[in-house]
N, CA, C and O of each residue as an XYZ file, in Angstrom:
324
protein
N     -11.645    -18.474      0.066
C     -11.451    -16.937     -0.460
C     -11.909    -16.349      0.583
O     -12.840    -16.849      1.214
N     -11.198    -14.911      1.031
C     -11.816    -14.306      1.950
C     -12.823    -12.943      1.256
O     -12.632    -12.227      0.273
N     -13.502    -12.975      1.874
C     -14.718    -11.598      1.451
C     -13.936    -10.470      1.018
O     -13.908    -10.100     -0.156
N     -13.041     -9.695      2.338
C     -12.142     -8.576      2.147
C     -10.580     -8.991      2.702
O     -10.385     -9.742      3.658
N      -9.579     -8.379      1.942
C      -8.407     -8.565      2.388
C      -7.901     -6.915      2.725
O      -8.397     -5.864      2.320
N      -6.901     -7.114      3.487
C      -6.237     -5.937      3.700
C      -4.853     -6.116      3.837
O      -4.287     -6.974      4.514
N      -4.312     -5.172      3.088
C      -2.718     -4.977      3.321
C      -2.261     -3.856      3.905
O      -3.136     -2.993      3.978
N      -1.422     -3.605      4.260
C      -0.369     -2.191      4.620
C       0.876     -2.123      4.236
O       1.546     -3.155      4.289
N       1.387     -1.071      3.828
C       2.847     -0.673      3.804
C       3.359      0.403      3.630
O       3.043      1.191      4.521
N       4.092      0.862      2.797
C       4.958      2.281      2.809
C       4.919      2.173      1.455
O       4.800      3.254      0.878
N       4.993      1.016      0.635
C       5.175      1.129     -1.078
C       6.203      2.222     -1.499
O       5.971      2.955     -2.461
N       7.242      2.309     -0.826
C       8.158      3.411     -1.458
C       8.867      2.579     -2.466
O       9.487      1.579     -2.104
N       8.810      2.920     -3.636
C       9.759      2.234     -4.728
C       8.960      0.917     -4.766
O       9.224     -0.163     -4.237
N       7.680      1.369     -5.701
C       7.161     -0.066     -5.979
C       7.958     -1.333     -6.491
O       8.653     -1.213     -7.500
N       7.903     -2.183     -6.026
C       9.101     -3.195     -6.641
C       8.703     -4.584     -6.587
O       7.500     -4.596     -6.326
N       9.178     -5.834     -6.720
C       8.175     -7.465     -7.100
C       8.030     -7.999     -5.755
O       7.310     -8.985     -5.602
N       8.694     -7.409     -4.641
C       7.949     -7.660     -3.368
C       6.174     -6.997     -2.982
O       5.127     -7.538     -2.625
N       6.528     -5.784     -3.247
C       4.717     -5.277     -3.600
C       3.794     -5.809     -4.595
O       2.583     -5.697     -4.406
N       4.224     -6.342     -5.571
C       3.615     -6.554     -6.606
C       2.769     -8.269     -6.148
O       1.585     -8.567     -6.301
N       3.909     -9.129     -5.568
C       3.348    -10.435     -5.006
C       2.751     -9.749     -3.788
O       1.537     -9.629     -3.953
N       3.035     -9.407     -2.982
C       1.818     -9.061     -1.843
C       0.570     -8.696     -2.349
O      -0.410     -9.168     -1.773
N       0.324     -7.642     -3.707
C      -0.999     -7.387     -4.003
C      -1.673     -8.324     -4.536
O      -2.883     -8.412     -4.329
N      -0.825     -9.434     -5.538
C      -1.436    -10.388     -6.353
C      -1.766    -11.608     -5.537
O      -2.286    -12.597     -6.052
N      -1.468    -11.534     -4.292
C      -1.501    -12.825     -3.810
C      -2.696    -11.620     -2.826
O      -3.594    -11.946     -3.603
N      -3.052    -11.112     -2.348
C      -4.099    -10.637     -1.972
C      -5.513    -10.262     -2.880
O      -6.601    -10.202     -2.308
N      -5.413    -10.082     -3.972
C      -6.272    -10.041     -5.164
C      -6.559    -11.545     -5.384
O      -7.766    -11.676     -5.591
N      -5.940    -12.673     -5.416
C      -5.921    -13.912     -5.324
C      -6.843    -14.692     -3.841
O      -7.392    -15.791     -3.759
N      -6.711    -13.671     -2.907
C      -7.215    -14.614     -1.602
C      -8.812    -13.819     -1.311
O      -9.814    -14.181     -0.693
N      -8.484    -12.649     -2.043
C      -9.747    -11.683     -1.619
C     -10.837    -11.575     -2.764
O     -10.517    -11.577     -3.953
N     -11.851    -11.502     -2.424
C     -13.194    -10.745     -3.245
C     -12.924     -9.285     -3.742
O     -13.032     -8.858     -4.892
N     -12.487     -8.512     -2.425
C     -12.257     -7.328     -1.941
C     -10.848     -6.856     -1.665
O     -10.454     -7.515     -0.702
N      -9.882     -5.998     -2.074
C      -8.666     -5.849     -1.366
C      -8.776     -4.301     -1.071
O      -9.390     -3.564     -1.842
N      -8.149     -3.829      0.089
C      -7.821     -2.349      0.537
C      -6.228     -2.420      1.264
O      -5.709     -3.249      2.011
N      -5.775     -1.228      0.705
C      -4.457     -1.265      0.567
C      -4.701     -0.300      1.842
O      -5.825      0.176      2.006
N      -3.733     -0.033      2.678
C      -3.589      1.194      3.938
C      -1.909      1.518      3.578
O      -1.038      0.702      3.877
N      -1.689      2.456      3.088
C      -0.614      3.314      2.301
C      -0.316      4.081      3.968
O      -1.255      4.599      4.572
N       1.184      4.047      4.585
C       1.652      4.514      5.771
C       2.033      5.881      5.264
O       2.549      6.162      4.182
N       1.561      6.949      6.588
C       1.977      8.130      6.329
C       3.558      8.691      6.384
O       4.306      8.068      7.138
N       4.044      9.669      5.741
C       5.291     10.262      5.971
C       5.665     10.108      7.302
O       6.685      9.492      7.609
N       4.785     10.710      8.263
C       5.092     10.943      9.604
C       5.589      9.530      9.941
O       6.723      9.363     10.389
N       4.600      8.344      9.689
C       4.808      6.757     10.472
C       5.931      6.457      9.790
O       6.696      5.823     10.518
N       6.447      6.672      8.495
C       7.544      5.926      7.912
C       8.549      6.772      8.635
O       9.521      6.054      8.868
N       8.756      8.111      9.138
C       9.767      8.701      9.691
C      10.291      8.264     11.184
O      11.407      8.144     11.689
N       8.756      8.059     11.711
C       9.059      7.159     13.118
C       9.191      5.865     13.259
O       9.814      5.466     14.243
N       8.672      4.964     12.372
C       8.802      3.614     12.926
C      10.201      3.367     11.719
O      11.065      2.824     12.407
N      10.733      3.521     10.354
C      11.661      3.505      9.527
C      12.742      4.053      9.876
O      13.791      3.665      9.362
N      12.740      5.139     10.883
C      13.825      6.129     11.467
C      14.450      7.030     10.012
O      15.567      7.546     10.029
N      13.626      7.094      8.933
C      14.078      7.794      7.740
C      13.065      8.540      6.880
O      11.902      8.153      6.772
N      13.610      9.767      6.191
C      12.740     10.505      6.122
C      12.542     10.029      4.458
O      13.593      9.573      4.008
N      11.401     10.048      3.467
C      11.257      9.474      2.401
C      11.349     11.261      1.427
O      10.476     12.125      1.343
N      12.358     11.245      1.011
C      13.208     12.166      0.327
C      12.094     12.431     -0.964
O      11.500     13.492     -1.156
N      12.016     11.634     -1.493
C      11.459     12.108     -3.035
C      10.146     11.187     -3.134
O       9.592     11.261     -4.230
N       9.578     10.381     -2.247
C       8.541      9.663     -2.091
C       7.625      9.874     -1.244
O       7.542      9.005     -0.376
N       6.828     10.806     -1.174
C       6.609     11.468     -0.142
C       4.649     10.787     -0.294
O       4.140     10.507     -1.380
N       4.121     10.704      0.686
C       2.489     10.065      0.626
C       2.097     10.169     -0.662
O       2.126      9.190     -1.407
N       1.633     11.527     -1.115
C       0.898     12.012     -2.022
C       1.293     11.094     -3.812
O       0.539     10.778     -4.732
N       2.844     10.934     -3.618
C       3.592     10.088     -5.111
C       3.192      8.743     -4.770
O       2.915      7.988     -5.701
N       3.118      8.330     -3.592
C       2.828      6.874     -3.325
C       1.576      6.510     -3.860
O       1.362      5.755     -4.809
N       0.441      7.373     -2.869
C      -0.741      7.189     -3.690
C      -0.935      7.194     -5.052
O      -1.514      6.273     -5.628
N      -0.403      8.356     -5.719
C      -0.811      7.941     -6.967
C      -0.232      6.905     -7.645
O      -0.947      6.408     -8.515
N       0.988      6.378     -7.480
C       1.404      5.148     -7.440
C       0.660      3.974     -7.544
O       0.748      3.130     -8.437
N       0.008      3.973     -6.690
C      -0.852      2.932     -6.044
C      -2.203      3.412     -6.943
O      -3.026      2.498     -6.992
N      -2.565      4.460     -7.563
C      -3.493      4.581     -8.375
C      -3.477      4.146     -9.758
O      -4.446      3.842    -10.454
N      -2.027      4.160    -10.117
C      -1.853      3.560    -10.904
C      -2.125      1.871    -11.299
O      -2.728      1.344    -12.235
N      -1.332      1.275    -10.043
C      -1.695     -0.360     -9.990
C      -3.001     -0.596     -9.728
O      -3.193     -1.775     -9.429
N      -4.117      0.182     -9.728
C      -5.517      0.072     -9.143
C      -6.470      0.027    -11.112
O      -7.486     -0.546    -11.507
N      -5.430      0.957    -11.823
C      -5.954      0.216    -13.239
C      -5.885     -0.990    -13.379
O      -6.754     -1.536    -14.058
N      -4.888     -1.732    -12.812
C      -4.709     -3.374    -13.189
C      -5.751     -4.092    -12.368
O      -5.693     -5.320    -12.323
N      -6.836     -3.356    -11.618
C      -7.638     -4.367    -11.140
C      -7.436     -4.339     -9.740
O      -8.279     -4.900     -9.039
N      -6.426     -3.762     -9.188
C      -6.386     -3.901     -7.386
C      -5.356     -2.688     -7.029
O      -4.426     -2.268     -7.718
N      -5.679     -2.370     -6.100
C      -6.659     -2.545     -5.065
C      -8.160     -2.072     -5.147
O      -8.199     -1.134     -5.944
N      -8.943     -2.245     -4.831
C     -10.504     -1.719     -4.572
C     -10.145     -0.339     -3.811
O     -10.551      0.725     -4.278
N      -9.358     -0.381     -2.605
C      -9.824      0.826     -2.016
C      -8.510      0.756     -1.462
O      -7.895     -0.248     -1.102
N      -8.014      2.447     -1.431
C      -6.627      2.589     -0.594
C      -7.582      3.715      0.597
O      -8.613      4.387      0.601
N      -6.499      3.379      1.465
C      -6.679      4.102      3.185
C      -5.286      4.836      3.450
O      -4.268      4.419      2.898
N      -5.266      5.684      4.110
C      -4.231      6.454      4.770
C      -3.945      5.601      6.126
O      -4.934      5.614      6.858
N      -3.001      4.965      6.578
C      -2.378      4.391      7.409
C      -1.560      4.916      8.226
O      -0.527      5.444      7.814
N      -1.863      4.867      9.481
C      -1.034      5.903     10.582
C      -0.329      4.927     11.713
O       0.698      5.319     12.266
N      -0.771      3.952     11.964
C      -0.205      3.322     12.828
C      -0.200      1.638     12.747
O      -0.856      1.058     11.881
N       0.388      1.115     13.469
C       0.666     -0.242     13.432
C      -0.489     -1.176     13.088
O      -0.352     -2.114     12.303
N      -1.653     -0.878     13.717
C      -2.591     -1.645     13.999
C      -3.588     -1.273     12.474
O      -4.671     -1.829     12.294
């Protein structure tokens, strides 16, 4: 088990794949931090605009997931690194 696990993503339309990543991260680490990509980054990298799931809405969705015990921390992520 790792002390700290970091996962990052867009988390637009939370689905089973996102759930699998978060569950695995929680199983592998004592502490989990999620990097949530900015709207600008999504538009640049994925080449599309998030019409109805802007950053703040995606952040709130992850906050609901936090009620289930993960992630421990959430960060804004603006680049690939």
